[in-house]
C-alpha positions in Angstrom: 0.2 -0.2 0.2 1.0 3.7 -1.0 -0.6 5.8 2.0 0.2 9.7 1.5 1.4 11.6 4.6 0.2 15.2 4.5 3.4 16.6 4.2 3.2 15.1 0.5 -1.0 15.9 -0.2 0.2 19.7 1.2 3.1 19.9 -1.4 0.7 18.7 -4.1 -2.0 20.9 -3.2 -4.4 18.1 -2.9 -7.1 18.2 0.0 -8.0 14.8 1.6 -11.6 14.1 3.3 -10.0 13.0 6.2 -6.8 12.3 8.1 -6.5 9.1 9.6 -4.9 9.2 13.0 -2.6 6.0 13.7 -1.5 6.0 16.9 1.2 4.7 19.1 -0.6 1.3 18.9 -1.5 1.3 15.7 1.9 2.3 14.3 4.2 0.1 16.5 2.4 -2.7 18.0 2.4 -5.8 15.7 -1.1 -6.9 16.2 -2.7 -3.3 15.8 -0.6 -2.9 12.8 -2.7 -5.4 10.9 -5.7 -3.6 12.1 -4.1 0.0 10.7 -3.8 -1.9 7.5 -7.5 -3.4 7.4 -8.8 0.1 8.0 -6.3 1.9 5.0 -7.8 -0.6 3.0 -11.2 -0.2 3.6 -10.9 3.4 2.8 -9.2 2.8 0.0 -11.9 0.3 -1.3 -14.6 3.1 -0.5 -12.7 5.7 -2.4 -11.9 7.6 0.9 -9.2 10.3 0.1 -7.1 10.3 3.1 -3.7 11.0 4.5 -1.8 10.2 7.9 1.0 12.3 9.7 3.6 9.7 9.6 6.5 10.9 11.4 4.9 14.1 12.5 2.4 12.0 14.4 3.2 12.3 18.3 1.3 10.6 21.3 -2.0 12.2 21.8 -0.6 12.4 25.6 -3.5 10.4 27.2 -1.5 7.8 28.7 0.8 10.7 30.4 -2.9 12.6 31.7 -4.0 9.2 32.8 -0.8 8.7 34.9 -0.9 12.3 36.3 2.0 13.8 34.2 0.1 17.0 32.9 3.2 18.6 31.8 3.9 15.9 29.3 0.5 15.6 28.0 0.3 19.2 27.3 3.8 19.1 25.8 2.5 16.6 23.3 -1.0 17.8 22.8 0.2 21.3 21.9 2.9 19.9 19.5 -0.1 17.8 17.7 -2.1 20.8 17.7 0.2 22.7 16.0 0.8 20.2 13.1 -2.9 19.7 12.7 -3.5 23.3 12.1 -0.4 23.8 10.0 -2.3 21.4 7.8 -5.6 23.0 8.4 -7.0 19.3 9.6 -10.8 19.5 9.7 -11.8 15.7 10.1 -9.7 13.1 12.0 -10.8 9.3 11.9 -9.0 7.0 14.2 -9.3 3.1 15.1 -8.4 3.9 19.0 -10.9 5.0 21.2 -8.2 6.6 23.5 -7.1 8.7 20.9 -10.5 9.8 20.0 -11.5 10.5 23.1 -8.8 12.5 23.9 -8.7 14.4 20.6 -12.4 15.1 20.4 -12.8 16.0 23.9 -9.4 17.4 25.3 -7.8 19.1 22.8 -10.4 22.0 22.2 -9.3 23.4 25.6 -6.0 24.1 24.0 -7.2 25.3 20.7 -7.5 22.1 18.5 -10.8 22.1 17.2 -11.5 19.2 14.8 -14.4 16.8 13.7 -13.2 13.5 15.6 -14.5 9.9 14.8 -14.0 6.4 15.6 -13.4 3.7 13.0 -16.4 1.9 13.5 -18.6 5.0 13.5 -16.8 6.1 10.0 -17.3 2.8 8.7 -21.0 2.6 9.6 -21.2 6.0 7.8 -19.4 4.2 4.5 -21.9 1.9 4.4 -24.9 4.0 5.1 -23.9 5.9 2.2 -23.1 3.1 -0.1 -19.8 3.4 -0.4 -19.0 0.3 0.8 -21.0 -3.2 0.6 -20.7 -6.0 2.8 -21.9 -9.3 2.8 -22.3 -11.6 6.0 -20.8 -15.0 3.7 -17.4 -15.0 6.5 -19.4 -14.4 9.4 -23.0 -15.3 8.5 -24.4 -17.1 11.8 -21.4 -17.3 13.7 -21.4 -16.7 17.2 -19.9 -13.6 18.1 -19.6 -11.6 21.1 -18.7 -8.0 21.6 -16.5 -6.0 24.2 -17.4 -2.6 24.6 -14.1 -0.6 25.1 -14.5 2.0 27.9 -13.3 4.9 26.1 -15.8 4.4 23.1 -18.8 3.1 25.2 -19.3 4.6 28.8 -17.3 7.3 28.2 -18.4 8.5 24.8 -21.8 7.2 24.8 -21.0 5.0 21.6 -22.5 1.8 21.7 -24.7 1.3 18.5 -22.3 1.8 15.4 -20.0 -1.2 16.3 -23.2 -3.5 16.7 -24.7 -2.2 13.8 -21.4 -2.8 11.9 -21.9 -6.7 13.3 -25.6 -7.0 12.4 -24.3 -6.0 9.0 -22.1 -9.0 8.7 -25.3 -10.9 9.9 -23.5 -12.5 13.0 -25.1 -14.3 15.9 -24.2 -11.5 18.4 -24.5 -12.9 22.0 -24.0 -10.3 24.3 -21.8 -10.8 27.5 -23.4 -10.1 31.0 -21.5 -7.0 31.4 -22.2 -4.9 28.3 -22.7 -1.6 27.3 -23.6 1.1 30.1 -22.3 -1.9 32.6 -19.3 -3.1 30.2 -16.3 -4.2 32.1 -12.9 -2.8 31.3 -10.2 -5.3 29.8 -7.9 -3.9 32.4 -5.6 -1.6 30.3 -7.3 2.2 30.5 -6.1 5.0 32.6 -2.5 4.0 32.0 -2.8 0.7 33.5 -1.4 -0.8 30.2 2.1 0.6 31.1 2.4 -0.3 34.8 2.8 -3.9 37.0 -0.6 -5.1 38.3 -1.4 -4.2 41.5 -2.1 -6.8 44.4 -5.5 -8.9 44.0 -6.8 -12.4 43.4 -7.4 -12.1 39.5 -6.0 -9.8 36.7 -9.0 -7.8 35.0 -8.6 -9.4 31.9 -8.7 -12.7 33.0 -12.4 -12.0 34.1 -13.6 -10.5 31.1 -12.1 -13.3 28.9 -14.0 -15.8 31.3 -17.1 -13.6 30.5 -16.6 -13.8 26.8 -16.0 -17.4 26.7 -19.1 -18.1 28.9 -21.2 -17.2 25.6 -19.8 -19.9 23.9 -18.7 -17.4 21.0 -15.9 -18.4 18.6 -15.2 -14.5 18.0 -14.5 -11.6 20.4 -15.2 -8.6 18.3 -13.5 -5.5 19.3 -12.7 -1.7 18.5 -9.6 -1.2 20.3 -5.9 -1.9 20.4 -5.6 -2.2 24.0 -8.4 -4.4 24.5 -7.4 -6.9 21.7 -4.1 -6.9 23.5 -5.5 -7.6 27.2 -8.4 -9.9 26.2 -6.0 -11.9 23.8 -3.5 -12.3 26.9 -6.7 -13.5 28.5 -7.5 -16.3 26.0 -4.0 -17.5 26.4 -4.1 -17.5 30.2 -7.0 -19.6 29.6 -5.8 -21.8 26.7 -8.2 -20.7 24.6 -6.4 -18.8 21.8 -6.7 -21.5 19.4 -10.3 -21.7 20.0 -11.8 -17.8 20.2 -10.5 -15.4 17.7 -9.9 -11.7 18.8 -10.7 -9.3 16.0 -11.2 -5.7 15.4 -14.3 -4.8 13.7 -12.4 -3.6 10.7 -11.0 -6.6 10.3 -14.3 -8.3 10.1 -15.7 -5.8 7.4 -12.6 -6.1 5.4 -13.2 -9.9 5.1 -16.9 -9.4 4.3 -16.4 -6.9 1.6 -18.5 -7.2 -1.7 
């Protein structure tokens, strides 16, 4: 794939429909890179003109702020805002709910005002507009459960877009006991992804993996790189990694595009 950077499209005088904010996980984590590629392929199939920041993209600062380092957060945020404003960015799409929340809700206070959408919302829009068409062949009738990420679900109130996408795939969605407004965190949020466990009887991701397994689903659909990592680790701890796949919804849509 050849994905243009904002520097390249700006130098060519081209305007793009949307900036794809890749995020740290989507850039550097081997598993999340597959989601980045899948979503990019979907954008290309839908004829969406897009670009990335490439080396000019810094971490949004979300983990720093959650861990209590406000100075680092503001330093990173202001650097990103200067870059985004320099290119005149209006609309941003990202496959990471943490980036989504920070860019959408926390950057405006520092002068960064953009239309920010999560990739599940963007994909639903593409399907609604007929720019993408899916068929349920790959997942039709398959028992799937969906994990609500904290930063898309409870924090930003988006529960329906991912479920609409799964419905478009004609999958048999089986909800976990704790879902939507009562969804259980995978254990990575609030910068917990980057620190050692605190004393306790059980890791949260194992608890969540057990809930997913109780549905007898063969696929856990997710929308967040942190969640994918944590639930995959939970499945490995239960020795179920060969029986239950953990997939980002964009990967499922890509397999089902007509």
